[in-house]
C-alpha positions as CSV (number, residue, x, y, z in Angstrom):
1,M,0.0,0.0,0.0
2,K,2.9,2.3,0.7
3,D,4.0,2.2,-3.0
4,Y,0.4,3.2,-4.0
5,E,0.4,6.2,-1.7
6,E,3.8,7.3,-3.0
7,F,2.6,6.9,-6.6
8,K,-0.4,9.2,-5.9
9,E,2.1,12.0,-5.1
10,I,3.4,12.1,-8.6
11,I,2.8,15.7,-9.7
12,N,3.1,15.3,-13.5
13,M,3.7,12.4,-15.9
14,D,4.3,12.5,-19.6
15,V,4.4,9.5,-21.9
16,R,5.6,9.8,-25.4
17,T,5.8,6.9,-27.9
18,F,7.9,7.0,-31.1
19,F,8.4,4.7,-34.1
20,P,11.9,5.6,-35.2
21,G,12.2,2.6,-37.6
22,E,10.2,-0.4,-38.9
23,D,11.7,-2.7,-36.3
24,K,11.8,-0.5,-33.2
25,I,9.4,1.2,-30.8
26,L,10.7,3.8,-28.3
27,Q,8.8,5.1,-25.3
28,I,9.9,7.9,-23.0
29,V,8.2,8.3,-19.6
30,E,8.9,11.5,-17.7
31,A,7.6,12.0,-14.2
32,V,8.0,14.7,-11.6
33,Y,7.9,13.4,-8.0
34,R,8.6,15.5,-4.9
35,E,10.4,18.1,-7.0
36,K,12.6,15.4,-8.6
37,R,12.5,14.6,-12.3
38,E,12.8,11.0,-13.5
39,I,13.0,9.9,-17.1
40,L,12.6,6.3,-18.2
41,I,13.4,5.2,-21.7
42,R,12.0,1.8,-22.9
43,E,12.8,0.3,-26.3
44,V,11.3,-2.7,-28.1
45,Y,13.4,-4.1,-31.0
46,N,12.8,-6.6,-33.8
47,T,9.0,-6.3,-33.9
48,R,7.3,-8.1,-36.7
49,E,3.9,-7.0,-38.0
50,K,2.3,-9.8,-36.0
51,Q,4.1,-8.8,-32.8
52,F,3.6,-5.0,-33.3
53,R,0.2,-4.8,-31.6
54,D,1.4,-6.9,-28.6
55,A,4.5,-4.7,-28.3
56,L,2.3,-1.5,-28.2
57,V,0.1,-3.0,-25.6
58,S,3.1,-3.9,-23.4
59,L,4.1,-0.3,-23.6
60,G,0.7,0.8,-22.3
61,W,-1.3,1.4,-25.5
62,T,-5.0,0.6,-25.2
63,P,-6.1,-0.8,-28.6
64,P,-9.5,0.2,-30.0
65,P,-12.2,-2.5,-29.9
66,L,-12.2,-4.9,-32.8
67,F,-15.9,-4.4,-33.4
68,P,-16.8,-0.8,-32.3
69,K,-20.4,-0.3,-31.2
70,E,-22.6,1.4,-33.7
71,K,-23.8,4.9,-32.8
72,K,-27.6,5.1,-32.2
73,D,-29.3,8.2,-33.5
C-alpha cells in the first residue's frame, strides 16, 4: 500500500511513444515526483507485423475495440 500512496504523489507524468524505424518502438516516460524529475526510456526491438500490436500493448497502449459499437441516432 505504501507504493500506491507514493505513486499518488506524482505531480506530473508525460508518456511519449515514437516509431523511429520499422523494427523499433521507443517510449519515453517522464515524471516529476517530490520536485525530482525522473526519465525512463524503454525500447522494443525486432518487432514483426504480427508482434507489433502486442508490443504496443506492453508499452501501455489501449487498442481500439475490434468491433466498435454502432452509434444510435
